[in-house]
C-alpha positions in Angstrom: 50.1 89.3 0.7 47.2 91.3 -0.7 47.0 94.8 0.9 43.2 94.8 0.5 42.3 91.5 2.0 45.3 90.6 4.2 45.4 87.2 2.6 48.4 85.5 1.0 48.1 85.3 -2.8 47.8 81.8 -4.4 51.4 82.0 -5.6 52.7 82.9 -2.2 50.5 80.4 -0.3 51.5 77.3 -2.2 55.1 76.4 -3.2 53.8 74.6 -6.3 52.2 77.7 -7.7 55.4 79.0 -9.4 56.9 75.7 -10.5 57.3 75.0 -14.2 54.6 72.9 -15.9 57.1 70.1 -16.6 58.0 69.8 -12.9 54.3 69.7 -12.0 53.7 67.0 -14.6 56.5 64.9 -13.1 55.1 65.4 -9.6 51.6 64.4 -10.7 53.0 61.4 -12.6 55.1 60.2 -9.7 52.3 60.5 -7.2 49.8 58.9 -9.6 52.2 56.0 -10.3 52.9 55.3 -6.6 49.2 55.4 -5.8 48.3 53.1 -8.7 51.1 50.7 -7.9 49.9 50.5 -4.3 46.3 49.8 -5.6 47.6 47.2 -8.0 49.6 45.5 -5.2 46.6 45.4 -2.9 44.2 44.1 -5.6 46.5 41.5 -7.1 48.6 40.6 -4.0 46.1 40.8 -1.2 42.7 40.8 -2.9 43.6 38.0 -5.4 42.0 40.1 -8.2 42.9 39.2 -11.8 43.5 42.5 -13.5 43.0 41.8 -17.2 43.4 44.2 -20.1 42.7 44.0 -23.8 45.7 42.7 -25.9 45.3 45.7 -28.1 43.0 48.6 -29.1 39.5 47.3 -29.9 40.5 43.7 -29.0 38.2 41.5 -27.0 41.1 39.2 -26.1 42.3 39.8 -22.5 45.6 39.2 -20.9 47.0 39.8 -17.4 47.9 43.4 -16.8 51.4 43.8 -15.3 52.9 46.9 -13.8 54.1 48.3 -17.1 50.7 49.5 -18.2 50.0 50.8 -14.7 53.1 53.1 -14.9 52.4 54.1 -18.5 48.8 55.0 -17.9 49.8 57.0 -14.8 52.6 59.0 -16.5 51.0 59.6 -19.9 47.9 61.4 -18.6 50.0 63.6 -16.3 52.1 64.8 -19.3 48.9 65.4 -21.4 47.2 67.1 -18.5 50.1 69.5 -17.9 50.1 70.4 -21.6 46.4 71.1 -21.4 46.8 73.1 -18.2 49.5 75.2 -19.8 47.5 75.8 -22.9 44.4 76.8 -20.9 46.4 79.2 -18.8 47.4 81.0 -22.0 44.1 81.1 -23.7 41.4 81.6 -21.1 40.9 83.9 -18.1 39.5 81.0 -16.0 41.9 78.1 -16.6 41.0 76.3 -13.3 37.3 76.1 -14.2 38.0 74.9 -17.7 40.7 72.4 -16.6 38.5 71.0 -13.8 35.6 70.6 -16.1 37.6 68.9 -18.8 39.4 66.7 -16.3 36.1 65.6 -14.8 34.7 64.7 -18.2 37.8 62.8 -19.2 37.8 60.9 -15.8 34.1 59.9 -16.3 34.8 58.8 -19.9 37.8 56.8 -18.7 35.4 54.6 -16.6 33.5 53.4 -19.7 36.1 50.9 -21.1 36.9 49.6 -17.7 33.3 48.9 -16.9 32.7 47.2 -20.3 35.5 44.7 -19.8 34.4 41.1 -19.3 36.2 40.9 -15.9 35.3 40.5 -12.3 33.6 43.3 -10.3 36.8 43.5 -8.2 38.9 44.1 -11.3 36.4 46.8 -12.5 36.4 48.5 -9.1 40.2 48.4 -9.0 40.6 49.9 -12.5 38.1 52.7 -11.6 39.9 53.4 -8.4 43.1 53.6 -10.2 41.7 56.2 -12.6 40.4 58.2 -9.7 43.7 58.1 -7.9 45.6 59.2 -11.0 43.2 62.0 -11.7 43.3 63.2 -8.1 47.1 63.2 -8.0 47.5 64.9 -11.4 44.8 67.6 -10.8 46.2 68.3 -7.3 49.7 68.9 -8.7 48.5 71.3 -11.4 45.8 73.3 -9.6 48.1 75.6 -7.6 49.8 76.8 -10.8 46.4 77.3 -12.5 45.3 79.4 -9.5 48.4 81.5 -9.7 47.9 82.0 -13.4 44.3 83.2 -12.8 45.5 85.5 -10.1 48.2 87.0 -12.4 45.6 87.5 -15.1 43.4 89.6 -12.7 46.1 92.1 -11.9 
């Protein structure tokens, strides 16, 4: 607790604040994966949405997207985001601000390929929601540690 303000520090207030980056990456990846699999199940199972994805980079041929890509594209961004967060915590005094800005730009850019696909609006909406869910889970897992890193830098 800070003697001046009477408030708990970021590292004392949140149990995630002092976890290693790899643990936070796994947490963000796990939550993002679960959220995206739920969205996938709702869209495909209940909503009868055909989720289609390109057969390869730059390809215009589409095939049904299974759960494999859902898991891969939930886990991979979490690992990359944790690496970016760790790097920003080392090289800048305001890692939360930098991380939040970069994450927002990447999220917005991630919508472009999904919205350009020749698929139904339901499929486009599902893909965009999946990107938002993954970003929210990953950012929420990493922000407490970034806040603690900023606090340590101010002392």
